[in-house]
C-alpha positions in Angstrom: 108.0 115.6 -0.6 111.2 113.9 0.5 110.3 110.8 -1.3 109.8 112.7 -4.6 113.2 114.4 -4.3 115.0 111.2 -3.4 113.7 109.3 -6.4 113.5 112.0 -8.9 116.8 111.2 -10.7 115.8 107.5 -11.0 112.7 108.2 -13.0 112.7 108.1 -16.7 116.2 106.7 -17.1 116.2 103.1 -18.2 119.3 101.1 -17.9 121.3 100.2 -21.0 122.2 96.7 -20.0 121.9 94.1 -17.2 125.1 95.3 -15.5 123.7 98.8 -15.3 120.4 97.4 -14.1 122.2 95.6 -11.3 123.8 98.7 -10.1 120.7 100.8 -10.3 118.7 98.1 -8.4 121.2 98.4 -5.6 120.8 102.2 -5.6 117.0 102.0 -5.6 117.1 99.6 -2.6 119.4 102.0 -0.8 117.2 105.0 -1.5 114.0 103.2 -0.3 115.8 102.2 2.9 116.9 105.8 3.5 113.4 107.2 3.0 111.9 104.5 5.3 114.5 105.2 8.0 113.3 108.9 7.9 109.8 107.7 8.7 108.2 107.9 5.2 106.7 104.7 3.8 107.2 103.8 0.2 104.2 102.0 -1.2 104.6 98.7 -2.9 103.1 100.0 -6.1 105.4 103.1 -6.1 108.5 100.9 -5.5 107.4 98.5 -8.3 106.9 101.5 -10.7 110.4 102.8 -10.0 111.9 99.4 -10.3 110.2 98.6 -13.7 111.2 102.1 -14.9 114.9 101.5 -14.5 115.1 98.1 -16.2 117.0 97.4 -19.4 115.1 95.9 -22.3 116.4 92.3 -21.8 115.5 92.2 -18.1 112.2 93.8 -18.8 111.3 91.1 -21.3 112.5 88.3 -19.0 110.4 89.5 -16.1 107.3 90.7 -18.0 105.1 87.9 -16.8 105.5 88.7 -13.1 105.6 92.5 -13.4 101.8 92.9 -13.1 101.0 90.4 -10.4 104.1 90.1 -8.1 104.8 92.2 -5.1 107.8 94.5 -5.1 109.8 92.0 -3.0 109.1 89.1 -5.4 109.7 91.2 -8.5 113.0 92.5 -7.0 114.1 89.0 -6.3 113.3 87.8 -9.9 115.2 90.8 -11.3 118.2 90.2 -9.0 118.4 86.5 -10.0 118.2 87.3 -13.7 120.8 90.1 -13.7 123.2 88.0 -11.5 122.8 85.2 -14.0 123.2 87.5 -17.0 126.3 89.1 -15.5 128.0 85.7 -15.0 127.1 84.8 -18.6 128.8 87.9 -20.1 132.0 87.8 -18.0 135.1 86.7 -19.9 
């Protein structure tokens, strides 16, 4: 029940751009850590589902090949690398 409440606002809201994805990724990581510190485990598939659901279109396209086969940790790392690169690319 706690897990459902904690992640409810993250579901169904995709990010508008890579900068927003970067912030929401950090928020998701924090929420997962909170839930696990309270003794509830977040399954790899649930974490991946939440992660994929918050991605902006550009990041989703870039990571499409690994989304189905990678673990949550691997997918998170790929996304983090891409959004960090994309944010450096768009800074003035």
